[in-house]
C-alpha positions in Angstrom: 9.7 25.4 -29.7 11.5 24.3 -26.7 15.2 23.7 -27.3 17.7 21.1 -26.0 19.2 23.9 -24.0 15.7 24.5 -22.5 15.4 20.9 -21.2 18.9 20.4 -20.1 18.7 23.5 -17.7 15.4 22.2 -16.0 15.8 20.7 -12.7 15.2 17.0 -13.3 15.5 14.6 -10.3 18.4 12.6 -10.6 18.5 9.1 -8.7 21.5 6.9 -8.0 21.7 3.6 -6.5 24.4 1.0 -6.1 24.8 -1.8 -8.4 25.1 -4.8 -6.1 25.3 -7.2 -8.9 27.9 -5.5 -11.0 29.4 -3.1 -8.8 29.5 0.5 -9.3 26.4 2.7 -9.6 23.4 3.0 -11.6 21.9 6.5 -12.2 18.7 7.6 -13.9 16.2 10.6 -14.5 12.8 9.2 -13.4 10.9 11.8 -15.4 12.7 10.6 -18.4 11.7 7.0 -19.1 14.7 4.8 -20.2 17.4 7.6 -19.5 19.9 5.7 -17.4 23.6 4.9 -17.1 26.0 3.3 -14.9 29.6 3.8 -13.9 32.2 2.8 -11.3 32.1 5.8 -9.1 29.2 8.3 -8.1 31.2 11.0 -9.5 31.3 9.1 -12.7 27.7 8.2 -13.0 26.6 11.8 -12.2 29.0 12.8 -15.4 27.6 10.0 -17.5 24.2 11.0 -16.4 24.6 14.4 -17.9 25.7 12.8 -21.2 22.7 10.4 -21.1 20.3 13.1 -20.5 21.6 15.1 -23.3 21.5 12.1 -25.5 18.0 11.2 -24.8 16.7 14.5 -24.9 18.4 15.0 -28.3 16.7 12.0 -29.6 13.5 12.7 -28.2 13.4 16.1 -30.0 14.4 14.8 -33.1 12.0 11.8 -33.1 9.0 14.4 -32.0 8.6 12.5 -28.8 6.9 14.3 -26.1 9.2 15.3 -23.3 7.8 15.6 -19.6 9.2 18.3 -17.6 10.3 17.8 -13.9 7.6 17.5 -11.2 7.3 21.1 -9.9 7.7 21.8 -6.0 3.9 22.5 -5.9 3.1 19.1 -7.2 5.2 17.6 -4.6 4.1 19.8 -1.7 0.7 18.0 -1.4 2.8 14.9 0.1 3.4 15.2 3.9 6.3 12.4 3.9 4.0 10.5 6.5 1.5 8.1 6.4 0.0 5.5 8.9 0.4 1.9 8.2 -1.1 -1.3 10.1 0.8 -4.5 9.9 0.9 -7.9 11.3 2.5 -8.2 14.7 5.1 -10.6 13.3 6.0 -8.2 10.6 6.4 -5.2 13.2 8.5 -7.8 15.4 10.8 -8.6 12.3 11.1 -4.8 11.4 12.0 -4.0 14.7 14.6 -6.6 15.1 16.3 -5.7 11.7 16.4 -2.1 12.7 18.0 -3.0 16.0 20.7 -5.3 14.2 21.5 -2.4 12.1 21.4 0.0 14.9 19.0 2.5 13.5 15.6 3.4 14.2 12.6 1.5 12.9 11.8 4.4 10.7 15.0 4.7 9.3 15.2 0.9 8.7 11.7 0.9 7.0 12.5 4.1 4.9 15.7 2.4 3.8 13.6 -0.9 2.9 11.0 1.0 1.0 13.5 3.1 -1.0 15.5 0.3 -1.8 12.5 -1.9 -3.2 11.2 1.3 -5.0 14.5 1.6 -6.6 14.7 -2.1 -7.6 11.1 -1.9 -9.2 11.9 1.3 -11.2 15.3 -0.4 -12.5 14.8 -4.1 -12.7 18.2 -4.6 -14.2 20.1 -3.3 -10.9 18.9 -6.6 -9.0 
């Protein structure tokens, strides 16, 4: 039987995003649904996430809930990090202008927008 220490030592991916509504930061473990917390600083949210992970795993073990292990590097290696995207010219222009206004490349700007949208979709309480 796998123990709390076993799961605590697995390399679960941690995600931290700014909480624009309340201030501070929200952190979660995507592989552990509902395991999230918040704090005023990044350091604080990292510490709070460790406590949240321990509590989440303890409760799951106690209740007999199946615990997913983190995605392995083998699972992730099938993704190249690149894909081709076609879009209307008007959207292309708007994104290019947004990137120019921010002083970054369009690639960086689009990556930022996609990451923020993905974080909001995964954690609706953050918006």
